[in-house]
C-alpha positions as a Markdown table, in Angstrom:
| # | Residue | x | y | z |
|---|---|---|---|---|
| 1 | Met | -27.3 | -28.5 | -21.0 |
| 2 | Asn | -24.3 | -28.1 | -23.3 |
| 3 | Leu | -20.8 | -29.6 | -22.7 |
| 4 | Phe | -19.2 | -26.3 | -21.7 |
| 5 | Arg | -21.7 | -25.7 | -18.9 |
| 6 | Phe | -21.3 | -29.3 | -17.7 |
| 7 | Leu | -17.5 | -29.1 | -17.7 |
| 8 | Gly | -17.7 | -25.7 | -16.0 |
| 9 | Asp | -19.9 | -27.2 | -13.3 |
| 10 | Leu | -17.4 | -30.0 | -12.8 |
| 11 | Ser | -14.5 | -27.6 | -12.6 |
| 12 | His | -16.3 | -25.5 | -10.1 |
| 13 | Leu | -17.1 | -28.6 | -8.0 |
| 14 | Leu | -13.5 | -29.8 | -8.3 |
| 15 | Ala | -12.3 | -26.4 | -7.0 |
| 16 | Ile | -14.5 | -26.7 | -4.0 |
| 17 | Ile | -13.5 | -30.3 | -3.3 |
| 18 | Leu | -9.8 | -29.5 | -3.6 |
| 19 | Leu | -10.2 | -26.7 | -1.0 |
| 20 | Leu | -12.1 | -28.9 | 1.4 |
| 21 | Leu | -9.7 | -31.7 | 1.1 |
| 22 | Lys | -6.7 | -29.4 | 1.5 |
| 23 | Ile | -8.1 | -28.1 | 4.8 |
| 24 | Trp | -9.3 | -31.4 | 6.1 |
| 25 | Lys | -6.2 | -33.5 | 5.3 |
| 26 | Ser | -3.7 | -30.8 | 6.4 |
| 27 | Arg | -5.8 | -29.9 | 9.4 |
| 28 | Ser | -5.0 | -26.3 | 8.5 |
| 29 | Cys | -6.5 | -23.4 | 6.6 |
| 30 | Ala | -3.2 | -21.5 | 6.2 |
| 31 | Gly | -3.1 | -19.5 | 3.0 |
| 32 | Ile | -6.9 | -19.5 | 2.5 |
| 33 | Ser | -8.9 | -16.3 | 2.7 |
| 34 | Gly | -11.8 | -16.8 | 5.1 |
| 35 | Lys | -13.3 | -13.5 | 3.7 |
| 36 | Ser | -13.4 | -14.9 | 0.2 |
| 37 | Gln | -15.1 | -18.1 | 1.5 |
| 38 | Val | -17.7 | -16.0 | 3.4 |
| 39 | Leu | -18.4 | -14.1 | 0.2 |
| 40 | Phe | -18.9 | -17.3 | -1.7 |
| 41 | Ala | -21.3 | -18.5 | 1.0 |
| 42 | Val | -23.3 | -15.3 | 0.6 |
| 43 | Val | -23.2 | -15.7 | -3.2 |
| 44 | Phe | -24.7 | -19.2 | -3.1 |
| 45 | Thr | -27.2 | -18.4 | -0.5 |
| 46 | Ala | -28.5 | -15.4 | -2.4 |
| 47 | Arg | -28.5 | -17.2 | -5.7 |
| 48 | Tyr | -30.2 | -20.4 | -4.7 |
| 49 | Leu | -33.0 | -19.2 | -2.5 |
| 50 | Asp | -35.3 | -20.3 | -5.4 |
| 51 | Leu | -34.4 | -23.8 | -4.3 |
| 52 | Phe | -37.7 | -23.7 | -2.4 |
| 53 | Thr | -39.8 | -22.2 | -5.2 |
| 54 | Asn | -38.4 | -23.2 | -8.6 |
| 55 | Tyr | -37.6 | -26.8 | -9.4 |
| 56 | Ile | -35.7 | -27.3 | -12.7 |
| 57 | Ser | -34.2 | -30.7 | -12.5 |
| 58 | Leu | -32.6 | -33.2 | -10.0 |
| 59 | Tyr | -29.2 | -32.3 | -11.3 |
| 60 | Asn | -29.8 | -28.6 | -10.7 |
| 61 | Thr | -31.2 | -29.1 | -7.2 |
| 62 | Cys | -28.4 | -31.4 | -6.2 |
| 63 | Met | -25.7 | -28.9 | -7.4 |
| 64 | Lys | -27.4 | -26.1 | -5.5 |
| 65 | Val | -27.5 | -28.0 | -2.3 |
| 66 | Val | -23.9 | -29.2 | -2.7 |
| 67 | Tyr | -22.6 | -25.6 | -3.4 |
| 68 | Ile | -24.4 | -24.2 | -0.4 |
| 69 | Ala | -23.4 | -27.0 | 2.0 |
| 70 | Cys | -19.8 | -27.0 | 0.9 |
| 71 | Ser | -19.5 | -23.2 | 1.1 |
| 72 | Phe | -20.8 | -23.1 | 4.7 |
| 73 | Thr | -18.7 | -26.2 | 5.6 |
| 74 | Thr | -15.6 | -24.3 | 4.4 |
| 75 | Val | -16.5 | -21.2 | 6.4 |
| 76 | Trp | -17.1 | -23.4 | 9.5 |
| 77 | Met | -13.7 | -25.1 | 9.1 |
| 78 | Ile | -11.9 | -21.7 | 8.8 |
| 79 | Tyr | -13.6 | -19.9 | 11.6 |
| 80 | Ser | -14.3 | -22.7 | 14.0 |
| 81 | Lys | -12.8 | -26.2 | 13.4 |
| 82 | Phe | -9.3 | -25.0 | 12.4 |
| 83 | Lys | -9.5 | -21.4 | 13.6 |
| 84 | Ala | -6.0 | -21.6 | 15.2 |
| 85 | Thr | -4.4 | -22.0 | 11.7 |
| 86 | Tyr | -6.3 | -19.2 | 10.0 |
| 87 | Asp | -4.0 | -16.4 | 9.0 |
| 88 | Gly | -6.2 | -13.4 | 9.8 |
| 89 | Asn | -3.2 | -11.0 | 9.8 |
| 90 | His | -2.9 | -11.4 | 6.0 |
| 91 | Asp | -6.6 | -11.7 | 5.2 |
| 92 | Thr | -7.2 | -8.0 | 5.5 |
| 93 | Phe | -9.2 | -7.1 | 2.3 |
| 94 | Arg | -12.1 | -4.7 | 3.1 |
| 95 | Val | -15.0 | -6.8 | 1.9 |
| 96 | Glu | -17.5 | -4.0 | 2.4 |
| 97 | Phe | -15.9 | -2.3 | -0.7 |
| 98 | Leu | -17.2 | -5.3 | -2.6 |
| 99 | Val | -20.5 | -6.1 | -0.9 |
| 100 | Val | -22.0 | -2.6 | -0.8 |
| 101 | Pro | -21.3 | -1.5 | -4.4 |
| 102 | Thr | -22.5 | -4.9 | -5.8 |
| 103 | Ala | -25.7 | -4.7 | -3.6 |
| 104 | Ile | -26.4 | -1.2 | -4.8 |
| 105 | Leu | -25.7 | -2.2 | -8.5 |
| 106 | Ala | -28.1 | -5.1 | -8.1 |
| 107 | Phe | -30.9 | -2.8 | -7.1 |
| 108 | Leu | -30.2 | -0.4 | -10.0 |
| 109 | Val | -29.4 | -2.9 | -12.8 |
| 110 | Asn | -31.4 | -6.1 | -12.9 |
| 111 | His | -33.8 | -8.0 | -15.1 |
| 112 | Asp | -36.8 | -7.8 | -12.9 |
| 113 | Phe | -37.3 | -5.7 | -9.7 |
| 114 | Thr | -38.4 | -8.6 | -7.5 |
| 115 | Pro | -36.7 | -9.8 | -4.3 |
| 116 | Leu | -35.4 | -13.1 | -5.8 |
| 117 | Glu | -34.3 | -11.5 | -9.0 |
| 118 | Ile | -32.4 | -8.8 | -7.1 |
| 119 | Leu | -30.7 | -11.4 | -4.9 |
| 120 | Trp | -29.8 | -13.4 | -8.0 |
| 121 | Thr | -28.3 | -10.4 | -9.6 |
| 122 | Phe | -26.5 | -9.4 | -6.5 |
| 123 | Ser | -25.0 | -12.9 | -6.3 |
| 124 | Ile | -23.8 | -12.6 | -9.9 |
| 125 | Tyr | -22.1 | -9.3 | -9.3 |
| 126 | Leu | -20.6 | -10.4 | -6.0 |
| 127 | Glu | -19.3 | -13.7 | -7.4 |
| 128 | Ser | -17.3 | -11.7 | -10.0 |
| 129 | Val | -15.2 | -10.1 | -7.3 |
| 130 | Ala | -15.5 | -12.6 | -4.4 |
| 131 | Ile | -12.1 | -14.0 | -5.2 |
| 132 | Leu | -10.3 | -10.7 | -4.7 |
| 133 | Pro | -9.6 | -11.2 | -0.9 |
| 134 | Gln | -8.0 | -14.5 | -1.8 |
| 135 | Leu | -5.9 | -13.0 | -4.6 |
| 136 | Phe | -5.0 | -10.1 | -2.3 |
| 137 | Met | -3.9 | -12.5 | 0.4 |
| 138 | Val | -1.7 | -14.4 | -2.0 |
| 139 | Ser | -0.2 | -11.2 | -3.3 |
| 140 | Lys | 0.4 | -10.0 | 0.3 |
| 141 | Thr | 2.1 | -13.2 | 1.4 |
| 142 | Gly | 4.0 | -13.4 | -1.9 |
| 143 | Glu | 3.3 | -17.1 | -2.4 |
| 144 | Ala | 0.7 | -19.9 | -2.5 |
| 145 | Glu | 0.8 | -23.6 | -1.7 |
| 146 | Thr | 0.4 | -25.8 | -4.7 |
| 147 | Ile | -3.1 | -27.1 | -3.6 |
| 148 | Thr | -4.3 | -23.5 | -3.2 |
| 149 | Ser | -3.0 | -22.7 | -6.6 |
| 150 | His | -4.9 | -25.7 | -8.1 |
| 151 | Tyr | -8.1 | -24.5 | -6.3 |
| 152 | Leu | -7.7 | -21.0 | -7.9 |
| 153 | Phe | -6.9 | -22.4 | -11.3 |
| 154 | Ala | -9.9 | -24.7 | -11.2 |
| 155 | Leu | -12.1 | -21.7 | -10.4 |
| 156 | Gly | -10.6 | -19.8 | -13.3 |
| 157 | Val | -11.3 | -22.7 | -15.6 |
| 158 | Tyr | -14.9 | -22.8 | -14.4 |
| 159 | Arg | -15.4 | -19.1 | -15.3 |
| 160 | Thr | -13.7 | -19.5 | -18.7 |
| 161 | Leu | -15.8 | -22.5 | -19.6 |
| 162 | Tyr | -18.9 | -20.5 | -18.7 |
| 163 | Leu | -18.0 | -17.8 | -21.1 |
| 164 | Phe | -17.9 | -20.5 | -23.8 |
| 165 | Asn | -21.3 | -21.7 | -22.5 |
| 166 | Trp | -22.8 | -18.3 | -23.1 |
| 167 | Ile | -21.4 | -18.1 | -26.6 |
| 168 | Trp | -22.9 | -21.6 | -27.3 |
| 169 | Arg | -26.2 | -20.6 | -25.9 |
| 170 | Tyr | -26.3 | -17.4 | -27.9 |
| 171 | Tyr | -25.6 | -19.1 | -31.2 |
| 172 | Phe | -27.7 | -22.3 | -30.7 |
| 173 | Glu | -30.4 | -21.1 | -28.3 |
| 174 | Gly | -30.7 | -17.4 | -28.9 |
| 175 | Phe | -30.0 | -16.8 | -25.2 |
| 176 | Phe | -28.2 | -13.7 | -24.1 |
| 177 | Asp | -27.8 | -12.5 | -20.5 |
| 178 | Leu | -25.7 | -9.3 | -20.5 |
| 179 | Ile | -25.5 | -9.2 | -16.7 |
| 180 | Ala | -24.1 | -12.7 | -16.4 |
| 181 | Ile | -21.7 | -12.2 | -19.3 |
| 182 | Val | -20.2 | -8.9 | -18.2 |
| 183 | Ala | -19.8 | -10.2 | -14.6 |
| 184 | Gly | -18.2 | -13.4 | -15.9 |
| 185 | Leu | -15.8 | -11.4 | -18.1 |
| 186 | Val | -14.7 | -9.3 | -15.1 |
| 187 | Gln | -14.1 | -12.5 | -13.0 |
| 188 | Thr | -12.2 | -14.2 | -15.8 |
| 189 | Val | -9.9 | -11.1 | -16.3 |
| 190 | Leu | -9.1 | -11.2 | -12.5 |
| 191 | Tyr | -7.6 | -14.7 | -13.0 |
| 192 | Cys | -5.6 | -13.9 | -16.1 |
| 193 | Asp | -2.3 | -13.0 | -14.3 |
| 194 | Phe | -2.7 | -16.0 | -12.0 |
| 195 | Phe | -3.2 | -18.3 | -15.0 |
| 196 | Tyr | 0.1 | -17.3 | -16.5 |
| 197 | Leu | 2.0 | -17.8 | -13.2 |
| 198 | Tyr | 0.2 | -21.2 | -12.7 |
| 199 | Ile | 1.1 | -22.5 | -16.1 |
| 200 | Thr | 4.7 | -21.3 | -16.0 |
| 201 | Lys | 5.5 | -22.2 | -12.4 |
| 202 | Val | 3.1 | -24.6 | -10.7 |
| 203 | Leu | 2.8 | -27.0 | -13.6 |
| 204 | Lys | 6.6 | -27.2 | -13.7 |
| 205 | Gly | 6.7 | -28.3 | -10.1 |
| 206 | Lys | 7.7 | -24.9 | -8.6 |
| 207 | Lys | 6.0 | -23.2 | -5.7 |
| 208 | Leu | 4.0 | -20.2 | -6.8 |
| 209 | Ser | 5.6 | -16.9 | -5.8 |
| 210 | Leu | 4.1 | -13.6 | -6.9 |
| 211 | Pro | 6.2 | -10.6 | -7.7 |
| 212 | Ala | 6.2 | -7.9 | -5.1 |
């Protein structure tokens, strides 16, 4: 494992922990898109079904279990534990417009037409757009709490580091996965505008407000 992938994994884990701590400490899930979190739970479930059939390393197994457990814990907090604080009126993105096209694309464009491979490909495609309900919610409300901004920024850093990971693997290992790279580029592009606002406002101690 190269440094970019390791740091990417840490950034991803940091994002998840920040979100869980935000919800638990504030006893509120205000400003958090439950729909995005459900999509991430679907992503991790579809991607890591090989947990029962393909052992790679203890690190790999632990990270898979943590991602799945944390994603479902987050969904449980939003829709059960702190349901009263969930802002469903602003979390209105039509997720079927993300799930259906990515599922169809996974059937049409994949490395190997097997159930696990199709599910893995579906998870890659879906992850690239799973953050859209959250970004849509932030855009609709016009602002985001600082901790939510940190969560989104850490996710963006994770995707950016993974782009460098693929560049490293191509030059030093001869590895090239077009599906993962294209999906990763799409996901990173979605964060670009948010990156600018985060750096110019949140890091200067200002509350993030998006233009109408």
